[in-house]
N, C-alpha and C positions, 0 to 999 in steps of 0.2 A: 655599339657605337662605331661609327665609321673611322677609318684610318685617316687622320687629319693631314698627313703628308701628301695624300693624293687629292685633297679637296682644295678648291680655291677658297680663300678666306677673304671676307669683306667686313667692313665696319658699318654699323647702322647707328644712327643717333635716336635715342628715345629718352624720355624724362625718367628721373629716378623713380617716380611713382609707378610708371609702367614697368620699369625694370624689376621693381619689387613685386608687382603683381605677377609678372611672368615667373619670377623665381619662386613664388608661392606654389606653383604647380610642380616644381622640381623635387627630386629625391636626392638624397645625399650622394655626392660625387657626379651628379648629372650636369652637363654643360648647358648653356643657354641654347646651343644648337640642338642638343638632344630634346630639351623641353619643347622647343618650337616645332621640331619634327613630329613629336607626339601630338601636340595640339593641332597641327596641320592635318595629320592623318585622321584624327577624330573629326575635324571639321569637314573633310572630304566625305567621310562615311555618313555624317549627319546630313549633308546636302543630298547624297544619293538616297538615303532613307526618306527624306522629305519629298524628293522627286517621285520615288516609287509609291509612296503612300498618298500622293496628291491625286485627287479625282479630276483635276483639270485636264481637259482634252480627251477624256475617256468616256465610253458609254457602258451602261450595264451589260452584263453577259447575255441577258435575255434579249436585249435590243440587237446585239451583235448576231445572235443566232437567227433572229427574225430576218435581219438584213441578208444574211448569208443564204437562208432558205429562199428568199425572193430572187436572189442573184443566181443561185445554183439549185433549182428545184430538182427533186428526185425523179 
């Protein structure tokens, strides 16, 4: 947990329903800030995983080798 005296604190508004959903991810003694930091960290890792596993914009290695051999023949 970060030292709160060095952090800027702000207030956000959300419904009680959303507050309860967020708190369901928490562990005893964890603040909403801690919970949201953990959720954010997971989301960033998931986005990176999805990006790395996506085939969009990529070509198979065999095609890359063929293109490289055409461009730089031995």
